[in-house]
C-alpha positions as YAML, in Angstrom:
chain: A
units: angstrom
residues:
- id: 1
  name: UNK
  ca: [31.17, -13.13, 95.88]
- id: 2
  name: UNK
  ca: [34.33, -14.64, 97.34]
- id: 3
  name: UNK
  ca: [37.46, -12.56, 97.68]
- id: 4
  name: UNK
  ca: [40.57, -13.99, 96.08]
- id: 5
  name: UNK
  ca: [43.13, -13.22, 98.77]
- id: 6
  name: UNK
  ca: [46.01, -13.87, 96.35]
- id: 7
  name: UNK
  ca: [44.92, -10.97, 94.14]
- id: 8
  name: UNK
  ca: [45.15, -8.44, 96.98]
- id: 9
  name: UNK
  ca: [48.28, -6.33, 97.37]
- id: 10
  name: UNK
  ca: [50.76, -7.48, 100.00]
- id: 11
  name: UNK
  ca: [50.59, -4.15, 101.76]
- id: 12
  name: UNK
  ca: [47.93, -1.44, 101.83]
- id: 13
  name: UNK
  ca: [50.57, 1.17, 101.11]
- id: 14
  name: UNK
  ca: [50.64, 2.20, 97.44]
- id: 15
  name: UNK
  ca: [54.19, 2.13, 96.14]
- id: 16
  name: UNK
  ca: [55.53, 2.94, 92.70]
- id: 17
  name: UNK
  ca: [58.44, 0.51, 92.62]
- id: 18
  name: UNK
  ca: [58.08, -3.23, 92.31]
- id: 19
  name: UNK
  ca: [59.80, -3.67, 95.68]
- id: 20
  name: UNK
  ca: [57.54, -4.80, 98.52]
- id: 21
  name: UNK
  ca: [57.65, -3.17, 101.93]
- id: 22
  name: UNK
  ca: [58.14, -5.65, 104.74]
- id: 23
  name: UNK
  ca: [56.80, -4.19, 107.96]
- id: 24
  name: UNK
  ca: [57.23, -7.09, 110.36]
- id: 25
  name: UNK
  ca: [60.31, -5.57, 111.98]
- id: 26
  name: UNK
  ca: [58.05, -2.97, 113.62]
- id: 27
  name: UNK
  ca: [56.37, -5.64, 115.74]
- id: 28
  name: UNK
  ca: [56.81, -5.87, 119.52]
- id: 29
  name: UNK
  ca: [54.01, -8.43, 120.01]
- id: 30
  name: UNK
  ca: [53.74, -11.59, 117.93]
- id: 31
  name: UNK
  ca: [50.34, -13.24, 117.41]
- id: 32
  name: UNK
  ca: [50.32, -17.03, 117.54]
- id: 33
  name: UNK
  ca: [47.36, -19.17, 116.44]
- id: 34
  name: UNK
  ca: [46.36, -22.17, 118.59]
- id: 35
  name: UNK
  ca: [45.35, -24.53, 115.77]
- id: 36
  name: UNK
  ca: [43.69, -27.03, 118.11]
- id: 37
  name: UNK
  ca: [40.94, -24.51, 118.97]
- id: 38
  name: UNK
  ca: [40.74, -22.62, 115.65]
- id: 39
  name: UNK
  ca: [37.34, -23.04, 113.96]
- id: 40
  name: UNK
  ca: [38.67, -21.61, 110.67]
- id: 41
  name: UNK
  ca: [36.00, -18.88, 110.69]
- id: 42
  name: UNK
  ca: [38.50, -16.50, 108.99]
- id: 43
  name: UNK
  ca: [37.42, -13.51, 111.10]
- id: 44
  name: UNK
  ca: [41.11, -12.85, 111.86]
- id: 45
  name: UNK
  ca: [41.79, -12.66, 108.10]
- id: 46
  name: UNK
  ca: [38.86, -10.28, 107.57]
- id: 47
  name: UNK
  ca: [39.99, -7.84, 110.27]
- id: 48
  name: UNK
  ca: [43.76, -7.83, 109.67]
- id: 49
  name: UNK
  ca: [44.55, -4.27, 108.51]
- id: 50
  name: UNK
  ca: [47.93, -5.30, 107.09]
- id: 51
  name: UNK
  ca: [46.78, -8.29, 105.02]
- id: 52
  name: UNK
  ca: [49.29, -10.32, 107.03]
- id: 53
  name: UNK
  ca: [47.00, -13.32, 107.47]
- id: 54
  name: UNK
  ca: [46.98, -15.75, 104.57]
- id: 55
  name: UNK
  ca: [44.61, -18.64, 103.94]
- id: 56
  name: UNK
  ca: [46.44, -21.87, 103.08]
- id: 57
  name: UNK
  ca: [44.44, -25.03, 102.53]
- id: 58
  name: UNK
  ca: [41.50, -23.51, 104.41]
- id: 59
  name: UNK
  ca: [43.49, -22.42, 107.47]
- id: 60
  name: UNK
  ca: [44.77, -18.99, 108.53]
- id: 61
  name: UNK
  ca: [48.53, -18.45, 108.69]
- id: 62
  name: UNK
  ca: [50.28, -15.28, 109.82]
- id: 63
  name: UNK
  ca: [52.91, -13.84, 107.48]
- id: 64
  name: UNK
  ca: [55.29, -12.32, 110.01]
- id: 65
  name: UNK
  ca: [57.07, -10.33, 107.29]
- id: 66
  name: UNK
  ca: [54.02, -8.05, 107.22]
- id: 67
  name: UNK
  ca: [52.41, -8.46, 110.68]
- id: 68
  name: UNK
  ca: [52.90, -5.38, 112.86]
- id: 69
  name: UNK
  ca: [51.57, -7.05, 116.00]
- id: 70
  name: UNK
  ca: [48.58, -4.73, 116.42]
- id: 71
  name: UNK
  ca: [46.51, -7.48, 118.07]
- id: 72
  name: UNK
  ca: [43.29, -6.88, 116.15]
- id: 73
  name: UNK
  ca: [43.21, -10.53, 115.05]
- id: 74
  name: UNK
  ca: [43.45, -11.68, 118.67]
- id: 75
  name: UNK
  ca: [40.76, -9.24, 119.81]
- id: 76
  name: UNK
  ca: [38.35, -10.26, 117.04]
- id: 77
  name: UNK
  ca: [38.85, -14.03, 117.28]
- id: 78
  name: UNK
  ca: [35.56, -15.40, 118.68]
- id: 79
  name: UNK
  ca: [37.26, -18.52, 120.11]
- id: 80
  name: UNK
  ca: [40.21, -16.53, 121.55]
- id: 81
  name: UNK
  ca: [42.71, -18.92, 119.98]
- id: 82
  name: UNK
  ca: [45.15, -16.17, 118.96]
- id: 83
  name: UNK
  ca: [47.53, -15.08, 121.71]
- id: 84
  name: UNK
  ca: [49.98, -12.19, 121.65]
- id: 85
  name: UNK
  ca: [53.48, -13.06, 122.80]
- id: 86
  name: UNK
  ca: [56.36, -10.69, 123.37]
- id: 87
  name: UNK
  ca: [58.50, -10.58, 120.23]
- id: 88
  name: UNK
  ca: [61.97, -11.96, 120.76]
- id: 89
  name: UNK
  ca: [64.81, -9.92, 119.28]
- id: 90
  name: UNK
  ca: [66.61, -11.63, 116.44]
...
């Protein structure tokens, strides 16, 4: 049975209000996907604890509004095509 990623909550934190919690400002490391080497195996999506990786047209994209920069996606990527870069201050 396939999981419909769009039906999942945007954050694993249960909240009573309709306002979403954006957690990306907590990040010190920013994961970046090298699309030339990505095999689209979706292992990064499966392991992301913050549901910050979205699948668009069969490819993973990182939603930086919710990514905390934990690095699990980079550690689990079998092709090592996700790198962690120091987050620049905005």
